[in-house]
C-alpha positions, -999 to +999 in steps of 0.1 A: +392+856+514+402+825+534+418+797+516+392+769+508+397+736+526+376+705+518+360+692+550+357+655+539+381+627+545+367+601+522+384+608+489+412+582+493+387+556+503+365+562+474+394+563+450+395+525+452+359+518+440+368+510+405+337+490+396+316+520+406+337+545+386+336+522+356+298+519+358+290+556+361+316+564+334+298+540+310+266+560+318+280+594+310+305+586+283+280+589+254+274+626+265+311+636+267+329+652+239+355+678+230+370+700+258+359+689+293+357+707+326+355+686+357+343+707+386+354+697+421+380+672+408+394+664+443+425+642+442+419+633+405+406+598+411+378+603+385+400+619+358+409+587+340+373+576+339+363+609+321+383+602+290+357+603+261+383+587+238+384+616+215+407+645+210+404+675+233+416+692+264+405+684+300+405+709+329+403+695+364+390+723+386+395+720+425+391+749+450+413+732+477+450+740+471+463+709+489+439+686+469+449+705+437+485+695+443+476+659+445+453+663+415+480+678+394+504+649+402+478+623+394+466+636+361+502+639+349+504+601+351+474+594+330+483+579+297+458+595+273+457+611+239+441+642+255+459+672+271+449+681+306+456+707+334+447+711+370+434+745+381+429+757+417+397+777+419+360+778+410+340+786+379+348+822+384+385+814+380+378+802+345+356+831+335+357+836+297+366+800+289+343+777+270+338+740+272+319+712+254+312+691+285+311+703+322+309+675+347+300+673+384+307+639+399+295+638+435+301+676+438+269+696+433+255+684+466+285+702+483+276+736+467+250+756+487+238+777+458+234+748+433+210+766+409+233+795+406+263+772+401+245+754+372+235+787+356+272+797+356+282+764+341+255+767+314+269+801+304+303+784+298+290+758+273+296+760+236+267+753+213+257+716+216+276+713+249+264+695+280+263+698+317+265+664+334+256+659+371+260+627+391+249+631+428+238+610+458+200+604+456+171+607+481+170+630+510+156+603+532+190+586+529+208+616+543+230+603+572+258+616+594+282+606+566+266+632+543+269+658+571+305+648+578+316+654+542+298+687+537+267+677+517+240+703+518+214+678+503+208+647+484+188+649+451+157+631+437+148+633+400+123+660+410+147+682+430+175+678+404+150+688+376+141+718+397+177+733+394+178+728+356+197+757+340+175+779+318+181+776+281+193+740+283+173+709+273+171+681+299+184+652+280+183+624+306+174+621+342+179+586+358+188+567+389+217+543+390+229+517+416+196+501+427+214+475+449+235+502+465+204+519+475+194+489+496+228+492+514+223+529+519+189+523+534+203+498+558+230+523+569+204+549+573+181+527+595+206+507+615+242+519+614+241+557+610+279+557+603+298+590+597+322+571+574+320+537+557+348+512+563+372+501+536+357+466+538+322+478+534+331+498+504+349+468+489+318+446+494+296+473+477+320+478+448+329+441+442+295+425+447+268+450+445+278+472+416+280+443+391+244+434+401+233+470+397+247+472+363+223+445+352+193+452+374+192+489+367+185+484+330+158+458+338+139+482+361+145+512+337+166+531+361+136+538+383+154+535+417+190+540+427+216+553+452+227+580+428+209+602+402+223+613+369+211+644+351+223+657+316+214+690+300+223+701+265+226+735+250+211+740+215+236+735+187+224+768+173+237+785+204 
């Protein structure tokens, strides 16, 4: 089998959007616990934001060997009370292991058989464990940028609900980053860029995300550039 190579080139750019990462991490932290698996961990820029501030072990899983090398170096420098490891591979690589939280941060849209992927993830959960998915929202916002970095799709609440793993309870399904959705709409209509610039990302992260953190709650997470879904396995197994 050929060695997997990630087609995107945006990871270093998006590693710098700290307000955005802080915001989504606040949204998912209440659902994180115990041993965590991050699927598609890339260069490790999300790892420090996935610390649930409780004991446990974190596995950062990445199929691209070159990215895994960067990932391993990055998580080694994170000062946390948790242990962590970088693994090169897919869920099949970890067959037989169990986790309390399995997280996909802007990853599920890269996986062609998304329903099958979530079914496999669900089978790796301990009782009470959760699958957490954050993905770009709204297919009408699909642009050359999505195509350039290997997105098969963008999700709505309806389409993300449609790939719910059987046997898990859908705990929350909400949009986040309402202001960013306006920026994405403008790009879709006028710019059609295959890659945002560093300055555009800085404007979004510095000025738009702080407004979204306030506005999203006021509009009950009814619109947004990203969609968050959380499913939980019964505590009885």
